[in-house]
DSSP file (Angstrom, degrees, kcal/mol; ACC not computed):
  #  RESIDUE AA STRUCTURE BP1 BP2  ACC     N-H-->O    O-->H-N    N-H-->O    O-->H-N    TCO  KAPPA ALPHA  PHI   PSI    X-CA   Y-CA   Z-CA
    1    1 A M              0   0    0      0, 0.0     2,-0.1     0, 0.0    19,-0.0   0.000 360.0 360.0 360.0 150.8   -1.3   -5.9    7.7
    2    2 A A        -     0   0    0      1,-0.1     2,-0.2    17,-0.1    18,-0.2  -0.341 360.0-101.3 -84.5 161.5   -2.8   -2.8    9.0
    3    3 A F        -     0   0    0     16,-0.1    -1,-0.1    -2,-0.1    16,-0.1  -0.533  31.8-147.5 -75.3 144.2   -5.0   -0.4    7.0
    4    4 A L        -     0   0    0     13,-0.2    13,-1.1    -2,-0.2     2,-0.2  -0.926   7.0-141.5-119.6 111.3   -3.2    2.7    5.9
    5    5 A P  E     -A   16   0A   0      0, 0.0     2,-0.6     0, 0.0    11,-0.2  -0.501  10.8-158.1 -75.0 142.6   -5.3    5.9    5.6
    6    6 A K  E     -A   15   0A   0      9,-1.8     9,-1.7    -2,-0.2     2,-0.4  -0.963  10.8-160.8-121.3 120.2   -4.4    8.1    2.6
    7    7 A E  E     -A   14   0A   0     -2,-0.6     7,-0.3     7,-0.2     3,-0.1  -0.761  16.6-141.4-102.0 137.5   -5.5   11.8    3.1
    8    8 A N     >  -     0   0    0      5,-3.8     4,-2.5    -2,-0.4     5,-0.5  -0.905  13.8-157.6 -90.9 114.4   -5.9   14.4    0.4
    9    9 A P  T  4 S+     0   0    0      0, 0.0    -1,-0.1     0, 0.0     5,-0.0   0.763  87.5  54.9 -66.3 -27.3   -4.5   17.6    2.0
   10   10 A T  T  4 S+     0   0    0      1,-0.2    -2,-0.0    -3,-0.1    -3,-0.0   0.977 124.3  21.3 -73.7 -54.1   -6.5   19.9   -0.3
   11   11 A T  T  4 S-     0   0    0      2,-0.1    -1,-0.2     1,-0.0     3,-0.1   0.641  95.1-133.0 -92.5 -14.5   -9.9   18.4    0.4
   12   12 A R     <  +     0   0    0     -4,-2.5     2,-0.2     1,-0.3    -2,-0.0   0.627  62.2 135.1  69.0  12.9   -9.0   16.9    3.8
   13   13 A K        -     0   0    0     -5,-0.5    -5,-3.8     2,-0.0     2,-0.3  -0.592  35.1-167.3 -83.5 151.5  -10.8   13.7    2.6
   14   14 A F  E     -A    7   0A   0     -7,-0.3     2,-0.4    -2,-0.2    -7,-0.2  -0.959  13.0-151.5-140.4 161.9   -9.3   10.3    3.2
   15   15 A K  E     -A    6   0A   0     -9,-1.7    -9,-1.8    -2,-0.3     2,-0.5  -0.997  18.5-130.0-132.7 131.7   -9.7    6.8    2.0
   16   16 A I  E     -A    5   0A   0     -2,-0.4     3,-0.1   -11,-0.2   -13,-0.0  -0.714  30.3-133.6 -80.9 129.3   -8.9    3.5    3.9
   17   17 A L        -     0   0    0    -13,-1.1   -13,-0.2    -2,-0.5    48,-0.1  -0.475  27.7 -95.1 -77.0 150.7   -6.9    1.3    1.6
   18   18 A P        -     0   0    0      0, 0.0     2,-0.3     0, 0.0   -14,-0.1  -0.291  42.5-109.8 -65.5 153.2   -7.8   -2.4    1.3
   19   19 A Q        -     0   0    0    -16,-0.1     2,-0.8    -3,-0.1    48,-0.1  -0.603  27.0-114.8 -84.4 142.2   -6.0   -4.8    3.4
   20   20 A I        +     0   0    0     -2,-0.3     3,-0.1   -18,-0.2    -1,-0.1  -0.648  38.5 170.0 -73.5 108.9   -3.5   -7.2    1.8
   21   21 A K        +     0   0    0     -2,-0.8    -1,-0.2     1,-0.1    -2,-0.0   0.652  63.1  74.9 -96.9 -13.9   -4.8  -10.6    2.3
   22   22 A K  S    S+     0   0    0      1,-0.3    -1,-0.1     2,-0.0    -2,-0.1   0.815 105.2  35.4 -70.1 -31.4   -2.5  -12.5    0.1
   23   23 A Y  S    S-     0   0    0     -3,-0.1    -1,-0.3    33,-0.0    -3,-0.1  -0.779  81.1-156.9-123.0  81.7    0.5  -12.2    2.7
   24   24 A P        -     0   0    0      0, 0.0     2,-1.0     0, 0.0    -3,-0.1  -0.395  22.1-120.1 -66.8 143.4   -0.8  -12.4    6.3
   25   25 A M        +     0   0    0      1,-0.2     3,-0.1     3,-0.0     5,-0.0  -0.720  49.3 151.5 -86.8  96.0    1.6  -10.8    8.8
   26   26 A D  S    S-     0   0    0     -2,-1.0     2,-0.3     1,-0.4    -1,-0.2   0.819  73.3 -21.1 -98.4 -33.1    2.7  -13.3   11.3
   27   27 A S  S    S+     0   0    0      2,-0.1    -1,-0.4     0, 0.0     2,-0.3  -0.947  97.7  64.8-162.6 158.5    6.1  -11.8   12.1
   28   28 A G  S    S-     0   0    0     -2,-0.3     2,-0.4    23,-0.1    23,-0.2  -0.891  75.6 -69.7 127.5-162.1    8.5   -9.5   10.4
   29   29 A S  E     -B   50   0B   0     21,-2.0    21,-2.8    -2,-0.3     2,-0.4  -0.972  27.2-144.7-138.7 153.7    8.3   -5.8    9.4
   30   30 A V  E     -B   49   0B   0     -2,-0.4     2,-0.4    19,-0.2    19,-0.2  -0.922   9.5-167.7-113.1 132.1    6.3   -3.7    6.9
   31   31 A H  E     -B   48   0B   0     17,-2.1    17,-3.0    -2,-0.4     2,-0.3  -1.000  12.4-162.8-126.4 134.3    7.8   -0.6    5.1
   32   32 A T  E     -B   47   0B   0     -2,-0.4     2,-0.3    15,-0.2    15,-0.2  -0.923   8.6-174.1-122.2 135.4    5.3    1.6    3.2
   33   33 A G  E     -B   46   0B   0     13,-2.6    13,-2.5    -2,-0.3     2,-0.4  -0.972   9.9-153.0-128.8 150.2    5.8    4.3    0.6
   34   34 A L  E     +B   45   0B   0     -2,-0.3     2,-0.3    11,-0.2    11,-0.2  -0.899  26.0 154.1-113.7 147.1    3.5    6.7   -1.1
   35   35 A G  E     -B   44   0B   0      9,-2.1     9,-3.0    -2,-0.4     2,-0.5  -0.992  37.0-120.8-162.4 170.5    4.0    8.2   -4.6
   36   36 A Y  E     -B   43   0B   0     -2,-0.3     7,-0.2     7,-0.2     3,-0.1  -0.982  15.2-153.7-122.2 130.9    2.6    9.7   -7.7
   37   37 A D  E >>> -B   42   0B   0      5,-3.1     4,-1.7    -2,-0.5     5,-1.3  -0.898   8.0-172.3-101.7 101.9    3.1    8.1  -11.1
   38   38 A P  T 345S+     0   0    0      0, 0.0    -1,-0.1     0, 0.0     5,-0.1   0.700  82.1  62.9 -71.4 -18.7    2.9   11.0  -13.7
   39   39 A S  T 345S+     0   0    0      1,-0.2    -2,-0.0     3,-0.1    -3,-0.0   0.850 120.9  21.8 -68.5 -34.8    2.9    8.6  -16.6
   40   40 A S  T <45S-     0   0    0     -3,-0.7    -1,-0.2     2,-0.2     3,-0.1   0.511 100.5-127.0-112.3 -10.5   -0.3    7.1  -15.5
   41   41 A D  T  <5 +     0   0    0     -4,-1.7     2,-0.4     1,-0.2    -2,-0.0   0.811  65.8 130.8  65.2  33.6   -1.7   10.0  -13.4
   42   42 A Y  E   < -B   37   0B   0     -5,-1.3    -5,-3.1    21,-0.0     2,-0.3  -0.940  59.6-131.4-121.7 141.1   -2.2    7.7  -10.4
   43   43 A D  E     -B   36   0B   0     -2,-0.4    19,-2.2    -7,-0.2     2,-0.3  -0.662  35.5-163.4 -76.1 141.4   -1.3    7.9   -6.7
   44   44 A K  E     -BC  35  61B   0     -9,-3.0    -9,-2.1    -2,-0.3     2,-0.4  -0.957  16.6-152.3-134.0 153.5    0.4    4.5   -5.7
   45   45 A V  E     -BC  34  60B   0     15,-2.4    15,-2.8    -2,-0.3     2,-0.4  -0.968  10.4-164.3-122.2 136.8    1.2    2.8   -2.4
   46   46 A V  E     -BC  33  59B   0    -13,-2.5   -13,-2.6    -2,-0.4     2,-0.5  -0.989   4.9-173.7-123.5 127.5    4.1    0.4   -2.1
   47   47 A E  E     -BC  32  58B   0     11,-2.7    11,-2.3    -2,-0.4     2,-0.5  -0.979   5.6-165.6-119.2 134.1    4.4   -2.0    0.8
   48   48 A V  E     -BC  31  57B   0    -17,-3.0   -17,-2.1    -2,-0.5     2,-0.5  -0.971   5.7-161.6-114.8 116.2    7.4   -4.3    1.4
   49   49 A L  E     -BC  30  56B   0      7,-3.2     7,-1.8    -2,-0.5     2,-0.6  -0.882   0.2-164.1-101.4 124.9    7.0   -7.1    3.9
   50   50 A H  E     +BC  29  55B   0    -21,-2.8   -21,-2.0    -2,-0.5     2,-0.4  -0.943  23.4 158.2-108.2 106.5   10.2   -8.5    5.3
   51   51 A S  E >   - C   0  54B   0      3,-2.4     3,-1.2    -2,-0.6   -23,-0.1  -0.976  62.4 -14.9-142.7 125.5    9.5  -11.9    6.9
   52   52 A K  T 3  S-     0   0    0     -2,-0.4     3,-0.1     1,-0.2    -1,-0.1   0.843 127.6 -50.0  52.0  43.1   11.7  -14.9    7.7
   53   53 A G  T 3  S+     0   0    0      1,-0.2     2,-0.4     0, 0.0    -1,-0.2   0.561 116.2 109.3  82.1  10.7   14.5  -13.6    5.3
   54   54 A V  E <   -C   51   0B   0     -3,-1.2    -3,-2.4     2,-0.0     2,-0.4  -0.961  54.2-152.9-122.3 133.4   12.1  -13.0    2.3
   55   55 A N  E     -C   50   0B   0     -2,-0.4     2,-0.4    -5,-0.2    -5,-0.2  -0.897  13.6-175.0-107.7 138.2   11.2   -9.5    1.0
   56   56 A T  E     -C   49   0B   0     -7,-1.8    -7,-3.2    -2,-0.4     2,-0.4  -0.997   9.0-155.9-137.0 123.4    7.7   -9.3   -0.9
   57   57 A A  E     -C   48   0B   0     -2,-0.4     2,-0.3    -9,-0.2    -9,-0.2  -0.833   8.6-172.2-104.5 136.9    6.6   -6.1   -2.5
   58   58 A M  E     -C   47   0B   0    -11,-2.3   -11,-2.7    -2,-0.4     2,-0.4  -0.982   6.8-157.3-129.6 139.7    2.9   -5.1   -3.2
   59   59 A V  E     -CD  46  68B   0      9,-3.5     9,-2.2    -2,-0.3     2,-0.4  -0.978   5.0-167.3-121.5 135.8    1.7   -2.1   -5.2
   60   60 A H  E     -CD  45  67B   0    -15,-2.8   -15,-2.4    -2,-0.4     2,-0.6  -0.984  14.6-145.5-118.8 130.0   -1.7   -0.6   -4.8
   61   61 A I  E >   -C   44   0B   0      5,-0.6     3,-1.9    -2,-0.4     5,-0.3  -0.887  33.2-118.7 -90.7 118.2   -3.1    2.0   -7.2
   62   62 A V  T 3  S+     0   0    0    -19,-2.2   -19,-0.2    -2,-0.6     3,-0.1  -0.374  99.2  39.1 -67.9 139.2   -5.2    4.4   -5.1
   63   63 A G  T 3  S+     0   0    0      1,-0.5    -1,-0.3   -21,-0.1     2,-0.2   0.243 102.2  86.7  99.0  -6.5   -8.9    4.3   -6.2
   64   64 A T  S <  S-     0   0    0     -3,-1.9    -1,-0.5     2,-0.2    -4,-0.0  -0.693  74.9-134.0-109.5 170.2   -8.9    0.5   -6.8
   65   65 A D  S    S+     0   0    0     -2,-0.2     2,-0.3    -3,-0.1    -3,-0.1   0.112  74.2  92.1-109.3  23.9   -9.6   -2.3   -4.4
   66   66 A L        -     0   0    0     -5,-0.3    -5,-0.6   -46,-0.0     2,-0.3  -0.886  53.1-158.2-122.2 153.4   -6.6   -4.4   -5.4
   67   67 A W  E     -D   60   0B   0     -2,-0.3     2,-0.3    -7,-0.2    -7,-0.2  -0.875  15.8-165.5-110.0 152.5   -3.0   -5.0   -4.6
   68   68 A R  E      D   59   0B   0     -9,-2.2    -9,-3.5    -2,-0.3    -2,-0.0  -0.986 360.0 360.0-136.5 150.1   -0.6   -6.6   -7.1
   69   69 A D              0   0    0     -2,-0.3   -12,-0.2   -11,-0.2    -1,-0.1   0.438 360.0 360.0 -98.1 360.0    2.8   -8.0   -6.6
């Protein structure tokens, strides 16, 4: 999967998010969403991989180096 840049529009700084290594992209499609979780005060990225009839969702908390399913 490709790296996704996340930019802070106020500071114009950006961070390259870590690549998801658990699910290599051989064929299929990826849908990405960005959001803010006010209960934890974290920005989050969600990626849903659709490959061979199976959907797999991964969540990244911005500021960490990990993705979780």
